[in-house]
C-alpha positions in Angstrom: 80.0 34.6 -6.2 77.7 35.4 -9.1 75.1 33.0 -10.5 75.2 32.1 -14.0 71.4 32.1 -14.3 70.3 33.6 -17.6 66.9 34.9 -19.1 66.9 31.6 -21.2 67.0 29.7 -17.7 64.0 31.6 -16.5 62.0 31.1 -19.6 62.6 27.4 -19.4 61.4 27.4 -15.6 58.5 29.4 -16.5 57.7 27.0 -19.4 57.9 24.1 -16.9 55.6 26.0 -14.5 53.3 26.8 -17.4 53.8 30.7 -16.7 53.6 33.3 -19.2 56.1 36.1 -18.3 56.5 39.6 -19.9 60.0 40.7 -20.8 60.0 42.9 -17.8 59.2 40.0 -15.4 61.8 37.7 -17.2 64.5 40.3 -16.3 63.1 40.9 -12.8 63.0 37.1 -12.0 66.4 36.4 -13.5 67.9 38.9 -11.1 65.8 37.7 -8.0 66.5 34.0 -8.7 70.3 34.6 -9.2 70.2 36.7 -6.0 68.4 33.5 -4.2 71.1 31.1 -5.7 74.0 33.5 -4.6 72.8 33.4 -1.2 72.3 29.7 -1.2 76.1 29.6 -2.2 77.0 31.6 0.7 75.1 29.4 3.0 76.8 26.3 1.8 80.3 28.0 2.3 79.5 28.6 6.0 81.6 26.1 8.4 79.0 24.2 10.3 81.3 21.5 11.3 81.1 22.5 15.0 77.4 22.8 15.1 75.4 19.7 16.3 72.7 18.3 14.2 69.2 19.5 15.0 66.4 17.2 14.7 63.8 19.7 16.2 63.8 23.5 16.3 63.0 23.4 20.2 65.8 21.0 20.7 63.5 18.2 22.0 60.5 16.9 20.1 57.2 18.0 21.7 54.9 15.0 22.1 51.2 15.0 22.4 49.0 12.1 23.5 47.4 10.5 20.7 43.8 10.1 21.6 41.3 8.0 19.4 38.3 10.1 18.4 35.5 9.6 16.0 36.0 10.6 12.4 33.5 12.0 9.9 31.1 9.3 8.4 31.9 8.7 4.7 28.5 10.2 3.7 29.3 13.4 5.5 33.0 13.6 4.4 32.1 13.2 0.6 28.5 14.8 0.8 29.6 18.1 -1.0 31.8 16.5 -3.6 30.7 17.9 -7.0 31.1 14.7 -8.9 30.6 11.3 -7.0 32.3 8.3 -8.4 30.7 5.0 -8.9 32.5 3.5 -5.9 31.0 4.3 -2.6 33.1 7.0 -0.6 35.0 8.2 -3.6 34.7 11.3 -6.0 36.2 12.6 -8.9 38.5 15.7 -9.0 39.5 18.0 -11.8 42.7 16.9 -13.7 45.5 19.2 -12.6 48.6 17.7 -14.2 48.9 17.7 -18.2 
């Protein structure tokens, strides 16, 4: 199994993630990502037909009692917000997506 990942693919991924990579990093990441994809292909080839589905890593869900408890007051929760909004209990955050 050999991944067909190319440097151009890594450049596209880097552009989508808004990352600037050096030529050395592009080569390194191309190999590393190709190795990851090859490993994922190996995992997909494993026959799991006799393995029962697992809903929880411990076999059974671990449950806890939900107990009602007081939450923070709105003023306390947003008291350290750098830019309060005009509506009570809200605050502005910096734009993080385009």
